[in-house]
All heavy atoms as TSV, in Angstrom:
chain	resi	resn	atom	element	x	y	z
A	1	MET	N	N	66.039	84.074	84.552
A	1	MET	CA	C	67.274	83.290	84.858
A	1	MET	C	C	67.439	82.074	84.026
A	1	MET	O	O	68.498	81.577	83.920
A	1	MET	CB	C	67.204	82.948	86.368
A	1	MET	CG	C	68.509	82.848	87.141
A	1	MET	SD	S	69.491	84.353	86.823
A	1	MET	CE	C	70.927	83.778	87.633
A	2	ASP	N	N	66.409	81.630	83.414
A	2	ASP	CA	C	66.471	80.433	82.560
A	2	ASP	C	C	67.338	80.702	81.380
A	2	ASP	O	O	67.954	79.775	80.840
A	2	ASP	CB	C	65.085	79.987	82.085
A	2	ASP	CG	C	64.310	79.417	83.232
A	2	ASP	OD1	O	64.857	78.864	84.159
A	2	ASP	OD2	O	63.001	79.434	83.109
A	3	TYR	N	N	67.301	81.987	80.832
A	3	TYR	CA	C	68.138	82.231	79.681
A	3	TYR	C	C	69.645	82.162	79.958
A	3	TYR	O	O	70.443	81.789	79.083
A	3	TYR	CB	C	67.815	83.646	79.122
A	3	TYR	CG	C	68.118	84.806	80.072
A	3	TYR	CD1	C	69.339	85.395	80.030
A	3	TYR	CD2	C	67.217	85.240	80.938
A	3	TYR	CE1	C	69.655	86.455	80.854
A	3	TYR	CE2	C	67.411	86.293	81.797
A	3	TYR	CZ	C	68.709	86.877	81.720
A	3	TYR	OH	O	68.941	87.921	82.572
A	4	VAL	N	N	70.048	82.428	81.186
A	4	VAL	CA	C	71.487	82.222	81.556
A	4	VAL	C	C	71.844	80.766	81.593
A	4	VAL	O	O	72.913	80.414	80.994
A	4	VAL	CB	C	71.750	82.822	82.962
A	4	VAL	CG1	C	73.145	82.571	83.401
A	4	VAL	CG2	C	71.512	84.365	82.966
A	5	SER	N	N	71.025	79.931	82.126
A	5	SER	CA	C	71.342	78.445	82.102
A	5	SER	C	C	71.236	77.902	80.657
A	5	SER	O	O	71.912	76.910	80.387
A	5	SER	CB	C	70.408	77.711	83.039
A	5	SER	OG	O	69.068	77.856	82.674
A	6	ALA	N	N	70.436	78.495	79.859
A	6	ALA	CA	C	70.434	78.073	78.443
A	6	ALA	C	C	71.597	78.460	77.591
A	6	ALA	O	O	71.971	77.835	76.666
A	6	ALA	CB	C	69.091	78.529	77.807
A	7	LEU	N	N	72.136	79.683	77.860
A	7	LEU	CA	C	73.269	80.179	77.131
A	7	LEU	C	C	74.603	79.766	77.675
A	7	LEU	O	O	75.628	79.856	76.904
A	7	LEU	CB	C	73.148	81.694	77.073
A	7	LEU	CG	C	72.036	82.252	76.320
A	7	LEU	CD1	C	72.004	83.795	76.362
A	7	LEU	CD2	C	72.092	81.835	74.855
A	8	LEU	N	N	74.676	79.294	78.916
A	8	LEU	CA	C	76.027	78.991	79.467
A	8	LEU	C	C	76.715	77.812	78.781
A	8	LEU	O	O	77.906	77.999	78.429
A	8	LEU	CB	C	75.854	78.685	81.014
A	8	LEU	CG	C	77.168	78.516	81.752
A	8	LEU	CD1	C	78.022	79.686	81.605
A	8	LEU	CD2	C	76.859	78.158	83.168
A	9	PRO	N	N	76.035	76.704	78.584
A	9	PRO	CA	C	76.770	75.582	77.871
A	9	PRO	C	C	77.335	76.004	76.467
A	9	PRO	O	O	78.507	75.727	76.199
A	9	PRO	CB	C	75.752	74.492	77.774
A	9	PRO	CG	C	74.851	74.765	78.905
A	9	PRO	CD	C	74.768	76.253	78.987
A	10	PRO	N	N	76.567	76.698	75.648
A	10	PRO	CA	C	77.159	77.040	74.355
A	10	PRO	C	C	78.322	78.063	74.509
A	10	PRO	O	O	79.343	77.998	73.719
A	10	PRO	CB	C	76.017	77.691	73.547
A	10	PRO	CG	C	74.783	77.197	74.212
A	10	PRO	CD	C	75.130	76.932	75.677
A	11	ALA	N	N	78.235	78.873	75.471
A	11	ALA	CA	C	79.261	79.881	75.692
A	11	ALA	C	C	80.522	79.172	76.106
A	11	ALA	O	O	81.657	79.560	75.636
A	11	ALA	CB	C	78.838	80.932	76.681
A	12	VAL	N	N	80.393	78.218	77.015
A	12	VAL	CA	C	81.592	77.473	77.500
A	12	VAL	C	C	82.199	76.672	76.336
A	12	VAL	O	O	83.440	76.669	76.234
A	12	VAL	CB	C	81.173	76.585	78.702
A	12	VAL	CG1	C	82.338	75.629	79.014
A	12	VAL	CG2	C	80.755	77.411	79.860
A	13	MET	N	N	81.336	76.091	75.547
A	13	MET	CA	C	81.833	75.333	74.423
A	13	MET	C	C	82.571	76.235	73.415
A	13	MET	O	O	83.640	75.889	72.886
A	13	MET	CB	C	80.722	74.650	73.663
A	13	MET	CG	C	79.981	73.534	74.514
A	13	MET	SD	S	80.748	71.975	74.406
A	13	MET	CE	C	80.365	71.570	72.730
A	14	ALA	N	N	82.106	77.451	73.204
A	14	ALA	CA	C	82.673	78.326	72.261
A	14	ALA	C	C	84.059	78.797	72.807
A	14	ALA	O	O	85.063	78.880	72.059
A	14	ALA	CB	C	81.826	79.582	72.099
A	15	VAL	N	N	84.121	79.020	74.128
A	15	VAL	CA	C	85.485	79.395	74.723
A	15	VAL	C	C	86.464	78.303	74.531
A	15	VAL	O	O	87.631	78.486	74.121
A	15	VAL	CB	C	85.298	79.769	76.158
A	15	VAL	CG1	C	86.692	79.912	76.864
A	15	VAL	CG2	C	84.522	81.039	76.311
A	16	PHE	N	N	86.060	77.058	74.867
A	16	PHE	CA	C	87.046	75.931	74.634
A	16	PHE	C	C	87.381	75.724	73.193
A	16	PHE	O	O	88.488	75.442	72.843
A	16	PHE	CB	C	86.422	74.629	75.212
A	16	PHE	CG	C	86.509	74.552	76.768
A	16	PHE	CD1	C	85.401	74.451	77.533
A	16	PHE	CD2	C	87.754	74.606	77.359
A	16	PHE	CE1	C	85.502	74.344	78.923
A	16	PHE	CE2	C	87.863	74.503	78.768
A	16	PHE	CZ	C	86.731	74.421	79.487
A	17	PHE	N	N	86.406	75.874	72.286
A	17	PHE	CA	C	86.748	75.748	70.904
A	17	PHE	C	C	87.759	76.800	70.419
A	17	PHE	O	O	88.680	76.426	69.705
A	17	PHE	CB	C	85.371	75.906	70.017
A	17	PHE	CG	C	85.603	75.674	68.568
A	17	PHE	CD1	C	85.811	74.431	68.117
A	17	PHE	CD2	C	85.524	76.808	67.747
A	17	PHE	CE1	C	85.967	74.262	66.690
A	17	PHE	CE2	C	85.712	76.600	66.423
A	17	PHE	CZ	C	85.932	75.362	65.836
A	18	VAL	N	N	87.569	77.987	70.827
A	18	VAL	CA	C	88.545	79.067	70.462
A	18	VAL	C	C	89.897	78.691	71.023
A	18	VAL	O	O	90.977	78.867	70.351
A	18	VAL	CB	C	88.056	80.412	70.952
A	18	VAL	CG1	C	89.144	81.473	70.908
A	18	VAL	CG2	C	86.819	80.871	70.215
A	19	GLY	N	N	89.951	78.184	72.263
A	19	GLY	CA	C	91.221	77.747	72.831
A	19	GLY	C	C	91.905	76.659	72.051
A	19	GLY	O	O	93.115	76.707	71.833
A	20	VAL	N	N	91.094	75.643	71.620
A	20	VAL	CA	C	91.722	74.554	70.786
A	20	VAL	C	C	92.230	75.121	69.508
A	20	VAL	O	O	93.358	74.746	69.100
A	20	VAL	CB	C	90.613	73.506	70.604
A	20	VAL	CG1	C	91.065	72.494	69.523
A	20	VAL	CG2	C	90.324	72.802	71.933
A	21	ILE	N	N	91.501	75.965	68.869
A	21	ILE	CA	C	91.903	76.539	67.548
A	21	ILE	C	C	93.238	77.382	67.764
A	21	ILE	O	O	94.190	77.229	66.976
A	21	ILE	CB	C	90.819	77.455	66.994
A	21	ILE	CG1	C	89.637	76.565	66.591
A	21	ILE	CG2	C	91.361	78.182	65.709
A	21	ILE	CD1	C	89.875	75.480	65.648
A	22	ARG	N	N	93.314	78.080	68.839
A	22	ARG	CA	C	94.532	78.873	69.127
A	22	ARG	C	C	95.741	77.975	69.309
A	22	ARG	O	O	96.858	78.235	68.817
A	22	ARG	CB	C	94.309	79.782	70.348
A	22	ARG	CG	C	93.397	80.934	70.031
A	22	ARG	CD	C	93.341	81.904	71.253
A	22	ARG	NE	N	94.671	82.506	71.419
A	22	ARG	CZ	C	94.987	83.237	72.404
A	22	ARG	NH1	N	94.085	83.466	73.409
A	22	ARG	NH2	N	96.199	83.807	72.482
A	23	VAL	N	N	95.583	76.869	70.059
A	23	VAL	CA	C	96.660	75.870	70.256
A	23	VAL	C	C	97.100	75.278	68.919
A	23	VAL	O	O	98.293	75.169	68.649
A	23	VAL	CB	C	96.216	74.805	71.292
A	23	VAL	CG1	C	97.261	73.685	71.282
A	23	VAL	CG2	C	96.095	75.406	72.648
A	24	ILE	N	N	96.095	74.892	68.089
A	24	ILE	CA	C	96.492	74.266	66.804
A	24	ILE	C	C	97.294	75.320	65.969
A	24	ILE	O	O	98.299	74.968	65.400
A	24	ILE	CB	C	95.174	73.835	66.084
A	24	ILE	CG1	C	94.611	72.643	66.775
A	24	ILE	CG2	C	95.480	73.565	64.587
A	24	ILE	CD1	C	93.238	72.320	66.308
A	25	VAL	N	N	96.862	76.569	65.906
A	25	VAL	CA	C	97.520	77.517	65.091
A	25	VAL	C	C	98.932	77.912	65.678
A	25	VAL	O	O	99.864	77.987	64.871
A	25	VAL	CB	C	96.695	78.864	65.029
A	25	VAL	CG1	C	97.438	79.975	64.413
A	25	VAL	CG2	C	95.400	78.593	64.259
A	26	LYS	N	N	99.086	77.901	66.921
A	26	LYS	CA	C	100.344	78.204	67.513
A	26	LYS	C	C	101.384	77.120	67.351
A	26	LYS	O	O	102.541	77.348	67.315
A	26	LYS	CB	C	100.246	78.550	69.030
A	26	LYS	CG	C	99.660	79.924	69.319
A	26	LYS	CD	C	99.736	80.174	70.804
A	26	LYS	CE	C	99.245	81.641	71.015
A	26	LYS	NZ	N	99.471	81.993	72.515
A	27	THR	N	N	100.944	75.872	67.284
A	27	THR	CA	C	101.846	74.749	67.156
A	27	THR	C	C	102.235	74.513	65.758
A	27	THR	O	O	103.058	73.635	65.495
A	27	THR	CB	C	101.206	73.444	67.809
A	27	THR	OG1	O	100.020	73.120	67.142
A	27	THR	CG2	C	101.086	73.619	69.308
A	28	GLN	N	N	101.663	75.156	64.779
A	28	GLN	CA	C	102.001	74.955	63.406
A	28	GLN	C	C	103.354	75.766	63.151
A	28	GLN	O	O	103.485	76.883	63.563
A	28	GLN	CB	C	100.880	75.529	62.471
A	28	GLN	CG	C	99.688	74.806	62.586
A	28	GLN	CD	C	99.736	73.352	62.345
A	28	GLN	OE1	O	100.339	72.950	61.247
A	28	GLN	NE2	N	99.236	72.500	63.116
A	29	GLY	N	N	104.181	75.140	62.428
A	29	GLY	CA	C	105.490	75.882	62.150
A	29	GLY	C	C	106.505	75.624	63.227
A	29	GLY	O	O	106.373	74.878	64.146
A	30	GLY	N	N	107.555	76.403	63.133
A	30	GLY	CA	C	108.609	76.335	64.134
A	30	GLY	C	C	109.408	75.057	64.075
A	30	GLY	O	O	109.622	74.484	63.063
A	31	ALA	N	N	109.906	74.635	65.278
A	31	ALA	CA	C	110.773	73.469	65.342
A	31	ALA	C	C	109.977	72.160	64.959
A	31	ALA	O	O	110.457	71.263	64.382
A	31	ALA	CB	C	111.353	73.310	66.716
A	32	ASN	N	N	108.670	72.154	65.323
A	32	ASN	CA	C	107.884	71.023	65.020
A	32	ASN	C	C	107.626	70.850	63.557
A	32	ASN	O	O	107.439	69.752	63.018
A	32	ASN	CB	C	106.507	71.086	65.755
A	32	ASN	CG	C	106.627	70.994	67.257
A	32	ASN	OD1	O	107.624	70.373	67.766
A	32	ASN	ND2	N	105.709	71.594	68.029
A	33	LYS	N	N	107.640	71.901	62.817
A	33	LYS	CA	C	107.338	71.858	61.374
A	33	LYS	C	C	108.414	70.984	60.711
A	33	LYS	O	O	108.041	70.175	59.866
A	33	LYS	CB	C	107.346	73.259	60.751
A	33	LYS	CG	C	106.927	73.253	59.254
A	33	LYS	CD	C	106.731	74.692	58.840
A	33	LYS	CE	C	106.434	74.843	57.324
A	33	LYS	NZ	N	105.939	73.760	56.586
A	34	ALA	N	N	109.687	71.146	61.072
A	34	ALA	CA	C	110.699	70.399	60.391
A	34	ALA	C	C	110.605	68.922	60.683
A	34	ALA	O	O	110.730	68.116	59.820
A	34	ALA	CB	C	112.105	70.876	60.852
A	35	LYS	N	N	110.183	68.551	61.930
A	35	LYS	CA	C	110.037	67.168	62.230
A	35	LYS	C	C	108.815	66.611	61.534
A	35	LYS	O	O	108.875	65.450	61.037
A	35	LYS	CB	C	109.810	66.994	63.811
A	35	LYS	CG	C	110.971	67.300	64.631
A	35	LYS	CD	C	110.577	67.204	66.076
A	35	LYS	CE	C	111.704	67.579	67.025
A	35	LYS	NZ	N	111.280	67.556	68.444
A	36	GLU	N	N	107.743	67.315	61.487
A	36	GLU	CA	C	106.503	66.847	60.772
A	36	GLU	C	C	106.804	66.709	59.307
A	36	GLU	O	O	106.379	65.729	58.677
A	36	GLU	CB	C	105.396	67.769	61.003
A	36	GLU	CG	C	104.866	67.769	62.480
A	36	GLU	CD	C	103.896	68.901	62.766
A	36	GLU	OE1	O	103.516	69.654	61.804
A	36	GLU	OE2	O	103.433	69.015	63.891
A	37	ASP	N	N	107.502	67.639	58.694
A	37	ASP	CA	C	107.839	67.597	57.249
A	37	ASP	C	C	108.663	66.352	56.992
A	37	ASP	O	O	108.581	65.693	55.960
A	37	ASP	CB	C	108.522	68.824	56.810
A	37	ASP	CG	C	107.554	69.994	56.742
A	37	ASP	OD1	O	106.249	69.793	56.784
A	37	ASP	OD2	O	108.008	71.119	56.564
A	38	ALA	N	N	109.716	66.085	57.876
A	38	ALA	CA	C	110.565	64.896	57.629
A	38	ALA	C	C	109.796	63.700	57.786
A	38	ALA	O	O	110.073	62.742	57.005
A	38	ALA	CB	C	111.670	64.942	58.698
A	39	ALA	N	N	108.863	63.563	58.729
A	39	ALA	CA	C	108.060	62.354	58.866
A	39	ALA	C	C	107.227	62.141	57.646
A	39	ALA	O	O	107.074	60.990	57.158
A	39	ALA	CB	C	107.229	62.421	60.134
A	40	VAL	N	N	106.556	63.183	57.184
A	40	VAL	CA	C	105.729	63.068	55.967
A	40	VAL	C	C	106.551	62.677	54.796
A	40	VAL	O	O	106.175	61.792	53.942
A	40	VAL	CB	C	104.960	64.311	55.721
A	40	VAL	CG1	C	104.276	64.307	54.355
A	40	VAL	CG2	C	103.948	64.563	56.782
A	41	ASP	N	N	107.741	63.258	54.582
A	41	ASP	CA	C	108.603	62.984	53.444
A	41	ASP	C	C	109.089	61.469	53.499
A	41	ASP	O	O	109.083	60.775	52.503
A	41	ASP	CB	C	109.844	63.895	53.436
A	41	ASP	CG	C	109.455	65.257	53.010
A	41	ASP	OD1	O	108.348	65.459	52.397
A	41	ASP	OD2	O	110.260	66.211	53.293
A	42	ALA	N	N	109.361	61.040	54.734
A	42	ALA	CA	C	109.790	59.613	54.856
A	42	ALA	C	C	108.656	58.650	54.533
A	42	ALA	O	O	108.891	57.639	53.862
A	42	ALA	CB	C	110.323	59.373	56.332
A	43	ALA	N	N	107.415	58.936	55.000
A	43	ALA	CA	C	106.352	58.109	54.691
A	43	ALA	C	C	105.983	58.090	53.209
A	43	ALA	O	O	105.751	57.012	52.630
A	43	ALA	CB	C	105.072	58.588	55.491
A	44	LEU	N	N	106.058	59.275	52.556
A	44	LEU	CA	C	105.840	59.300	51.099
A	44	LEU	C	C	106.952	58.540	50.358
A	44	LEU	O	O	106.606	57.910	49.353
A	44	LEU	CB	C	105.803	60.765	50.671
A	44	LEU	CG	C	104.546	61.557	51.092
A	44	LEU	CD1	C	104.705	63.018	50.655
A	44	LEU	CD2	C	103.321	60.901	50.522
A	45	ALA	N	N	108.177	58.589	50.788
A	45	ALA	CA	C	109.224	57.865	50.147
A	45	ALA	C	C	109.035	56.399	50.269
A	45	ALA	O	O	109.252	55.599	49.337
A	45	ALA	CB	C	110.588	58.260	50.730
A	46	ARG	N	N	108.565	55.921	51.487
A	46	ARG	CA	C	108.299	54.507	51.654
A	46	ARG	C	C	107.179	54.021	50.721
A	46	ARG	O	O	107.265	52.972	50.119
A	46	ARG	CB	C	107.878	54.221	53.138
A	46	ARG	CG	C	109.029	54.005	54.023
A	46	ARG	CD	C	108.609	53.429	55.352
A	46	ARG	NE	N	107.514	54.138	55.958
A	46	ARG	CZ	C	107.587	55.064	56.928
A	46	ARG	NH1	N	108.791	55.336	57.413
A	46	ARG	NH2	N	106.542	55.671	57.365
A	47	VAL	N	N	106.130	54.813	50.635
A	47	VAL	CA	C	104.991	54.471	49.750
A	47	VAL	C	C	105.448	54.464	48.334
A	47	VAL	O	O	105.105	53.496	47.560
A	47	VAL	CB	C	103.795	55.403	49.996
A	47	VAL	CG1	C	102.752	55.249	48.921
A	47	VAL	CG2	C	103.205	55.278	51.352
A	48	ASP	N	N	106.168	55.431	47.889
A	48	ASP	CA	C	106.661	55.535	46.527
A	48	ASP	C	C	107.614	54.385	46.216
A	48	ASP	O	O	107.473	53.757	45.132
A	48	ASP	CB	C	107.334	56.864	46.291
A	48	ASP	CG	C	107.601	57.144	44.792
A	48	ASP	OD1	O	106.843	56.743	43.967
A	48	ASP	OD2	O	108.732	57.730	44.521
A	49	GLY	N	N	108.462	54.065	47.145
A	49	GLY	CA	C	109.382	52.945	46.923
A	49	GLY	C	C	108.634	51.616	46.878
A	49	GLY	O	O	108.986	50.725	46.075
A	50	ALA	N	N	107.611	51.427	47.640
A	50	ALA	CA	C	106.832	50.231	47.591
A	50	ALA	C	C	106.048	50.151	46.276
A	50	ALA	O	O	105.959	49.048	45.655
A	50	ALA	CB	C	105.832	50.141	48.748
A	51	ARG	N	N	105.588	51.237	45.746
A	51	ARG	CA	C	104.921	51.220	44.465
A	51	ARG	C	C	105.852	50.868	43.336
A	51	ARG	O	O	105.521	50.083	42.441
A	51	ARG	CB	C	104.263	52.570	44.188
A	51	ARG	CG	C	103.017	52.872	44.971
A	51	ARG	CD	C	102.429	54.176	44.478
A	51	ARG	NE	N	101.269	54.490	45.330
A	51	ARG	CZ	C	100.767	55.671	45.464
A	51	ARG	NH1	N	101.329	56.691	44.816
A	51	ARG	NH2	N	99.707	55.991	46.243
A	52	GLN	N	N	107.012	51.412	43.383
A	52	GLN	CA	C	108.015	51.153	42.363
A	52	GLN	C	C	108.506	49.691	42.371
A	52	GLN	O	O	108.649	49.016	41.367
A	52	GLN	CB	C	109.254	52.066	42.440
A	52	GLN	CG	C	108.921	53.446	42.046
A	52	GLN	CD	C	110.110	54.398	42.267
A	52	GLN	OE1	O	111.151	54.009	42.747
A	52	GLN	NE2	N	109.960	55.657	41.895
A	53	THR	N	N	108.687	49.167	43.582
A	53	THR	CA	C	109.055	47.752	43.711
A	53	THR	C	C	107.962	46.816	43.207
A	53	THR	O	O	108.207	45.881	42.544
A	53	THR	CB	C	109.342	47.418	45.241
A	53	THR	OG1	O	110.309	48.333	45.702
A	53	THR	CG2	C	109.807	46.038	45.421
A	54	THR	N	N	106.725	47.124	43.585
A	54	THR	CA	C	105.575	46.360	43.095
A	54	THR	C	C	105.431	46.378	41.555
A	54	THR	O	O	105.170	45.411	40.895
A	54	THR	CB	C	104.263	46.789	43.763
A	54	THR	OG1	O	104.470	46.753	45.178
A	54	THR	CG2	C	103.133	45.914	43.401
A	55	ALA	N	N	105.666	47.580	41.023
A	55	ALA	CA	C	105.537	47.720	39.621
A	55	ALA	C	C	106.567	47.054	38.802
A	55	ALA	O	O	106.391	46.546	37.658
A	55	ALA	CB	C	105.494	49.188	39.237
A	56	THR	N	N	107.806	46.931	39.350
A	56	THR	CA	C	108.918	46.309	38.700
A	56	THR	C	C	109.178	44.916	39.017
A	56	THR	O	O	110.012	44.251	38.421
A	56	THR	CB	C	110.210	47.108	38.895
A	56	THR	OG1	O	110.481	47.142	40.355
A	56	THR	CG2	C	110.068	48.558	38.405
A	57	SER	N	N	108.471	44.316	39.949
A	57	SER	CA	C	108.618	42.950	40.369
A	57	SER	C	C	108.077	42.006	39.308
A	57	SER	O	O	107.030	42.319	38.703
A	57	SER	CB	C	108.092	42.668	41.742
A	57	SER	OG	O	106.705	42.742	41.698
A	58	PRO	N	N	108.609	40.817	39.145
A	58	PRO	CA	C	108.153	39.886	38.153
A	58	PRO	C	C	106.693	39.354	38.534
A	58	PRO	O	O	105.940	39.004	37.685
A	58	PRO	CB	C	109.120	38.721	38.195
A	58	PRO	CG	C	110.292	39.124	39.030
A	58	PRO	CD	C	109.865	40.377	39.772
A	59	LYS	N	N	106.342	39.345	39.826
A	59	LYS	CA	C	105.083	38.820	40.241
A	59	LYS	C	C	103.983	39.761	39.698
A	59	LYS	O	O	102.838	39.247	39.442
A	59	LYS	CB	C	104.994	38.748	41.758
A	59	LYS	CG	C	105.871	37.714	42.278
A	59	LYS	CD	C	105.762	37.648	43.847
A	59	LYS	CE	C	106.593	36.628	44.468
A	59	LYS	NZ	N	106.560	36.597	45.870
A	60	ALA	N	N	104.233	41.006	39.585
A	60	ALA	CA	C	103.251	41.999	39.152
A	60	ALA	C	C	102.905	41.756	37.688
A	60	ALA	O	O	101.823	41.979	37.245
A	60	ALA	CB	C	103.695	43.445	39.359
A	61	GLU	N	N	103.884	41.291	36.862
A	61	GLU	CA	C	103.610	41.038	35.466
A	61	GLU	C	C	102.930	39.790	35.164
A	61	GLU	O	O	102.312	39.596	34.146
A	61	GLU	CB	C	104.975	41.110	34.738
A	61	GLU	CG	C	105.618	42.457	34.790
A	61	GLU	CD	C	107.038	42.423	34.227
A	61	GLU	OE1	O	107.506	41.423	33.700
A	61	GLU	OE2	O	107.731	43.465	34.299
A	62	ALA	N	N	103.119	38.761	36.025
A	62	ALA	CA	C	102.534	37.442	35.803
A	62	ALA	C	C	101.025	37.410	36.031
A	62	ALA	O	O	100.393	38.088	36.473
A	62	ALA	CB	C	103.185	36.406	36.702
């Protein structure tokens, strides 16, 4: 009976891990994908704009 108590925690962890992976895979794409892509594009545009502003500002050259 000791082997059952030794194997139960890893088995439960494996079941929960598979569940988490399934949720992650199912939530990729669809309506959320457009929102996530828009958020990433906006963040990249802000970073790119900040880099261009810093590169062209007079303080950067001095």
